[in-house]
N, C-alpha and C positions, 0 to 999 in steps of 0.2 A: 568466455563470459556466460557463453549458454552453456557449454558443461556444468556448470556452477550452478546457476538456474536452476537447471533439472534435479542434480545432488540436491539441492537447498529443499526441492516440494518433497521431499521424503521426511522431512522435520513433522510431528506432531501426525503425520498419514496413517500411522501403524495402531494410534492410541483409536483416529477417529476410526480404525475398522473396526477394532476391537469393539468400540462402543456402541457402533449401527449392526453389528451382529446380532447384538442381543436385544435391541430395541426397535431399528430399522434396517430389514436384509435389504431391500433394493438398492439404499443407499451403498450400505456395504458393497454392494457387485456393482455401484459406480465408481466405487473408490478401486476397487479391481483393477477393472478395467485402465483407469487413472496409473494405478502400477505402472499395467504393463508398457500404457503412453511414454513414462516417465521412464521407462527404460530404451524404448526404441529413441524417447529423444536424446538420451545420453550417446547411444551409439552413431546416431545419426551426425550429432553434433561433431564426433572424434572423425568422421568419415568424408565427410559435406566439404567437394572443394570450390561450388560454387557461391557467388554473393548472394545470388539469390533462391536456391535453396536454402540456404543457411538462416534466411530474412524468414522464408515459409516455417523452420525450424521454429525459431524465437518465437512465431507468430501462434505453433503448437503449444510451446512451452508455456507462454501466456494463456491461453486457453485451459491448460489444466491448470494453473495456477487457479483459473475464476470457477473451476467446477469445485476443485477440491474445497477454494473460501464457501460456495454456495452448499455443500456438504455440512462442511461444520457450521454455517447458521442452518441448517435444519435441524441438525442434531441436537444443537444448545443457542438457542436466541434470549435467552432469559439474561444473560449478562452476568457480570459481576457487581461489587459494590456500584464502581461506575456506574453501570448502567442502569441499576435500580434508583441510584441518586439523580440521576439523568433524565430518566421514566417520571420520578416524581416532582423533577423541577419543571417539565414538560406539562403534566397535570396541573400545577399550581400557575404558571404561565396560564392556561384558561382557562380558569377560572380567576384570575386579576389580581392573585397574589402575590406577595414576594417571593424570592428564592433562597435569598441568601439569610444567613444568621437565623433558620427556622431549623429548630430540631426534628428529625421524622426517626423517631428510634425503635418504630415500629417493623419498619423495613429492614431489620437485621435479625428479626425472630427466626429466618430460616437459616439452618445450618451452609447453607452453601453458597450463605452471600458472605464476604468477609468484612470484619471490622478494623476500621483504622486505630489503632492503639495510639494514646497520646501520652507523653513525658511523665505529665502527673499520675499514672496509672488510667486513666479515665478512656472515653472513646470520642468520636468523633461521629457525628449523626446529622452534620450537617453538609452542606452544598458547597464546596470550593474549587469549583473548578468555571473556567470561562462562560460565559452566557449562549455563545453561537450554539453548541450540539444542541442546547436546551431550546433553542427558539427554532431549531432547524427541526427537531424532533416535535416540537409543537402540535404542527399541524398532521402528522403522522401520526399523533398520540388522539387525535380527536376521532380516527378511525382506528386505529388499534388502540385499544383501552386496557395494554401489557408493557411490561418492560420491553416485549420486541420491540417498539417502537421505536426506540432510542437505538436499540443494535443494528437495528437494519438501515436504520439512518447511516450511523458509523460504516457498516458494511458496504453499504452503497456508496459512498464515502471512497474506501479504499478501494473498490473495483477499477471507480471511475477515475481516480488518478492515478491509479496502475495501466489502463489502456492508456489514460492521454499522455504519461510519462514515455511510454512502447511509443505511441506514435511521435511524439516530440524529438525523440533522440533521433542521431543518424544512423542510417544501414549500416549493416556491418562489413567495413572495408572501405569506407568513407574516411577518407581524411579531410578536417577541417583545417587549412592555411591558418598558422599563427599571422597575426596583427600585422609584424612589419613585414612580411612577404611582398604584401604590394608596392609598398615605399621603396624596397631593396629592389624590386626589378625596374621598377621605373628609375632609381639610382644608375641601371645596371644600361639599358635601355638609350637614356638621355647622352649622347656623346659631347665630349669634352673635347673641344678644339686644342691642337695640337703647337706648343708654343716653344720657338726658338729659343736659348739661351743667352744671353745679352752680351754684345762682348763689352768690355771697357773704353775700344777706340771708335765703339759706335757712338753718332750725336747722336 
């Protein structure tokens, strides 16, 4: 599993490195270091023999993933149509306006923002997502007046969830006993009295 996690970090990393080379060379340097870290983590995942070392390799893979996500956020924090709509919904919440059923066609003037087409040939310019993300992004949008507020909230939730999941999962090599193990063990531990077969001549 550690090897699969390390290999999965290559997904999208080349595109981020290519984009960073033209716009943010220091970020490209960080991604290059992460490339080397992924290779080292893959080798260690195959050669590690102790549980403690494998746990450290897992932590290193998680750290590499966090760094790559932060680099991706630095390169592109504007978001897609969901991010733009969520940022506008957070803006409307701060102003006390409703967020559902309100078309915002001016948000899609940029070519980088995709439009959701409908079956009738039109487009959907309204916010059609659960309100939790917009509610969480509203306080951030009060400080950061851009679409980066929405993507910052979702990126923080992604990183926090990944770290929390890693902390809650059992360590490598730990085996969780099945729920019936204690019951079967208690049955084996309870001695049963020996009984003699009854004789037909006994009274």
